[in-house]
Backbone as CSV, one residue per row, in Angstrom:
resi,resn,N_x,N_y,N_z,CA_x,CA_y,CA_z,C_x,C_y,C_z
1,MET,-52.579,30.967,25.488,-51.847,29.948,26.124,-50.750,29.425,25.166
2,SER,-49.523,29.497,25.626,-48.428,29.086,24.740,-48.076,27.624,25.033
3,ASN,-47.709,26.951,23.947,-47.309,25.542,24.114,-45.778,25.477,24.193
4,PRO,-45.248,24.894,25.226,-43.794,24.730,25.306,-43.315,23.696,24.314
5,ILE,-42.103,23.791,23.899,-41.520,22.805,22.973,-41.334,21.503,23.743
6,ARG,-41.895,20.449,23.164,-41.823,19.150,23.854,-40.555,18.436,23.408
7,LEU,-39.938,17.717,24.291,-38.659,17.056,24.028,-38.812,15.850,23.117
8,LEU,-39.831,15.021,23.268,-39.984,13.814,22.486,-40.139,14.096,20.987
9,PRO,-40.970,15.043,20.544,-41.033,15.306,19.116,-39.734,15.840,18.522
10,VAL,-38.973,16.635,19.304,-37.706,17.144,18.848,-36.705,15.997,18.668
11,LEU,-36.682,15.075,19.609,-35.768,13.934,19.515,-36.144,13.048,18.352
12,ILE,-37.437,12.838,18.095,-37.843,12.037,16.949,-37.421,12.687,15.629
13,PHE,-37.577,14.013,15.566,-37.138,14.749,14.344,-35.623,14.608,14.139
14,CYS,-34.855,14.777,15.206,-33.404,14.642,15.099,-32.982,13.235,14.681
15,ALA,-33.656,12.225,15.236,-33.330,10.861,14.871,-33.658,10.572,13.404
16,ALA,-34.758,11.127,12.928,-35.125,10.947,11.499,-34.122,11.628,10.608
17,MET,-33.669,12.798,10.965,-32.648,13.513,10.154,-31.314,12.739,10.168
18,LEU,-30.928,12.243,11.330,-29.673,11.490,11.433,-29.770,10.210,10.578
19,LEU,-30.903,9.548,10.624,-31.083,8.316,9.809,-31.013,8.653,8.322
20,THR,-31.562,9.783,7.915,-31.503,10.194,6.519,-30.078,10.417,6.097
21,VAL,-29.302,11.093,6.912,-27.917,11.347,6.589,-27.138,10.057,6.467
22,LYS,-27.376,9.134,7.413,-26.648,7.857,7.381,-27.037,7.030,6.146
23,VAL,-28.280,7.016,5.757,-28.727,6.271,4.593,-28.086,6.823,3.332
24,VAL,-27.976,8.162,3.257,-27.354,8.765,2.093,-25.849,8.389,2.022
25,GLU,-25.160,8.371,3.139,-23.748,7.992,3.161,-23.559,6.531,2.754
26,VAL,-24.424,5.644,3.220,-24.339,4.244,2.857,-24.623,4.079,1.373
27,TRP,-25.612,4.796,0.856,-25.958,4.706,-0.569,-24.770,5.161,-1.424
28,GLN,-24.111,6.234,-1.052,-22.963,6.711,-1.810,-21.805,5.714,-1.716
29,GLY,-21.593,5.082,-0.583,-20.548,4.072,-0.423,-20.809,2.863,-1.317
30,VAL,-22.052,2.410,-1.345,-22.411,1.277,-2.189,-22.239,1.638,-3.657
31,ASP,-22.602,2.852,-3.991,-22.455,3.300,-5.391,-20.989,3.324,-5.805
32,MET,-20.090,3.741,-4.927,-18.656,3.753,-5.235,-18.121,2.327,-5.403
33,VAL,-18.604,1.383,-4.582,-18.143,0.016,-4.676,-18.650,-0.604,-5.990
34,LEU,-19.873,-0.329,-6.354,-20.426,-0.913,-7.564,-19.758,-0.344,-8.828
35,ARG,-19.358,0.899,-8.803,-18.705,1.526,-9.960,-17.246,1.058,-10.029
36,GLY,-16.672,0.744,-8.907,-15.282,0.282,-8.857,-14.327,1.469,-8.841
37,ILE,-13.089,1.135,-8.574,-12.091,2.171,-8.521,-11.327,2.145,-9.804
38,SER,-11.226,3.274,-10.445,-10.471,3.316,-11.711,-9.151,4.007,-11.486
39,VAL,-8.150,3.513,-12.196,-6.819,4.076,-12.072,-6.457,4.677,-13.414
40,ALA,-5.985,5.885,-13.391,-5.644,6.567,-14.636,-4.304,6.056,-15.106
41,SER,-4.162,5.884,-16.399,-2.928,5.417,-16.976,-2.031,6.640,-17.270
42,VAL,-0.760,6.460,-17.171,0.197,7.520,-17.387,1.155,7.149,-18.522
43,GLN,1.393,8.034,-19.405,2.325,7.820,-20.506,3.666,8.470,-20.150
44,ALA,4.753,7.765,-20.376,6.072,8.333,-20.067,6.447,9.349,-21.156
45,GLN,7.151,10.346,-20.735,7.589,11.354,-21.690,8.771,10.823,-22.476
46,SER,8.828,11.161,-23.721,9.955,10.734,-24.539,11.136,11.682,-24.284
47,GLN,12.304,11.164,-24.282,13.515,11.943,-24.067,13.881,12.691,-25.379
48,PRO,14.268,13.941,-25.272,14.660,14.632,-26.504,15.970,14.045,-27.048
49,ALA,16.108,14.043,-28.337,17.323,13.512,-28.977,18.528,14.350,-28.571
50,GLN,19.625,13.671,-28.146,20.823,14.347,-27.750,21.838,14.239,-28.880
51,PRO,22.638,15.214,-29.053,23.677,15.132,-30.080,24.627,13.972,-29.753
52,ALA,25.252,13.426,-30.801,26.126,12.256,-30.654,27.345,12.584,-29.755
53,ALA,27.820,13.824,-29.760,28.964,14.200,-28.941,28.616,14.084,-27.432
54,GLN,27.401,14.471,-27.066,26.985,14.363,-25.656,26.808,12.948,-25.256
55,GLN,26.279,12.106,-26.153,26.051,10.694,-25.821,27.383,9.991,-25.591
56,GLN,28.395,10.297,-26.383,29.699,9.644,-26.222,30.436,10.196,-25.011
57,ALA,30.179,11.437,-24.620,30.906,12.042,-23.520,30.511,11.445,-22.152
58,ARG,29.298,10.902,-22.088,28.854,10.308,-20.779,29.621,9.018,-20.529
59,PRO,30.126,8.863,-19.297,30.854,7.643,-18.991,29.848,6.472,-18.849
60,GLN,30.254,5.330,-19.346,29.438,4.134,-19.262,29.547,3.568,-17.840
61,PRO,28.448,3.065,-17.256,28.556,2.454,-15.951,29.444,1.211,-15.967
62,ALA,30.179,1.044,-14.899,31.091,-0.107,-14.805,30.269,-1.396,-14.666
63,ARG,30.608,-2.379,-15.451,29.935,-3.674,-15.382,30.616,-4.553,-14.357
64,PRO,29.830,-5.267,-13.545,30.488,-6.147,-12.559,31.085,-7.350,-13.240
65,THR,32.189,-7.839,-12.677,32.844,-9.007,-13.229,32.049,-10.246,-12.883
66,ALA,32.454,-11.389,-13.492,31.705,-12.637,-13.242,31.811,-13.042,-11.786
67,ALA,32.953,-12.801,-11.132,33.116,-13.178,-9.731,32.196,-12.335,-8.825
68,GLU,32.046,-11.057,-9.186,31.166,-10.204,-8.403,29.713,-10.561,-8.529
69,GLN,29.352,-11.075,-9.708,27.967,-11.451,-9.936,27.608,-12.722,-9.214
70,THR,28.529,-13.667,-9.112,28.207,-14.967,-8.514,28.339,-15.003,-7.000
71,SER,29.144,-14.083,-6.412,29.312,-14.131,-4.999,28.959,-12.754,-4.382
72,PRO,27.650,-12.478,-4.233,27.294,-11.205,-3.624,27.587,-11.193,-2.152
73,VAL,27.849,-10.051,-1.638,28.157,-9.883,-0.213,26.821,-9.887,0.519
74,PRO,26.655,-10.760,1.517,25.354,-10.778,2.225,25.197,-9.512,3.045
75,ARG,24.033,-8.997,3.031,23.774,-7.785,3.818,23.488,-8.174,5.269
76,PRO,23.853,-7.337,6.199,23.609,-7.705,7.615,22.102,-7.656,7.919
77,ARG,21.666,-8.578,8.719,20.238,-8.639,9.088,20.044,-7.910,10.432
78,SER,18.911,-7.220,10.510,18.622,-6.571,11.754,17.908,-7.581,12.662
79,ALA,17.843,-7.302,13.922,17.243,-8.227,14.879,15.739,-8.394,14.691
80,ASP,15.043,-7.317,14.254,13.622,-7.385,14.104,13.178,-7.858,12.739
81,GLU,14.107,-8.147,11.821,13.759,-8.602,10.483,13.354,-10.087,10.579
82,PRO,12.262,-10.499,9.951,11.858,-11.923,10.021,12.842,-12.810,9.290
83,LYS,13.006,-13.992,9.787,13.960,-14.960,9.215,13.252,-15.819,8.197
84,ASP,13.965,-16.270,7.211,13.411,-17.154,6.177,13.392,-18.583,6.694
85,PRO,12.202,-19.215,6.787,12.173,-20.573,7.340,12.863,-21.611,6.482
86,VAL,13.060,-21.311,5.207,13.773,-22.250,4.352,15.243,-22.346,4.724
87,MET,15.793,-21.287,5.318,17.201,-21.255,5.635,17.531,-21.869,6.995
88,PHE,16.527,-22.359,7.753,16.793,-22.948,9.063,17.480,-24.299,8.886
89,SER,18.336,-24.643,9.852,18.966,-25.944,9.841,17.977,-26.988,10.378
90,GLN,18.317,-28.269,10.199,17.430,-29.339,10.659,17.236,-29.277,12.183
91,SER,18.282,-28.975,12.912,18.148,-28.911,14.361,17.267,-27.757,14.812
92,GLU,17.341,-26.638,14.119,16.454,-25.501,14.435,15.005,-25.823,14.134
93,ILE,14.761,-26.552,13.043,13.388,-26.941,12.679,12.825,-27.897,13.762
94,GLU,13.643,-28.848,14.193,13.171,-29.799,15.215,12.876,-29.070,16.547
95,LEU,13.748,-28.130,16.865,13.534,-27.364,18.104,12.229,-26.562,18.020
96,LEU,11.975,-25.931,16.914,10.736,-25.145,16.705,9.500,-26.072,16.755
97,GLN,9.597,-27.277,16.211,8.492,-28.204,16.239,8.210,-28.674,17.637
98,ARG,9.264,-28.881,18.447,9.039,-29.282,19.841,8.406,-28.184,20.663
99,LEU,8.787,-26.926,20.358,8.256,-25.806,21.133,6.798,-25.466,20.740
100,SER,6.368,-25.874,19.581,4.994,-25.502,19.155,3.950,-26.396,19.766
């Protein structure tokens, strides 16, 4: 007489295996959190010494004048860019307070 495979013991076995896998994943996640995340440090490479003739041959970048430094050209704002609340006028602030 052969015994057919019963469904309930197979499901219990599968549930136990799934639980084991989940517990192992949680354990590894907790272990990573407890160890923390480490970031490797990087050292910059030093530039090789260049002959004096090559250093003098390079053009120096143009320095902005005092007028250019004090009066920058404002960049255009896009419609979806958030606005700075400090730059609102008093009437705009009052309007926003009434609408809230």
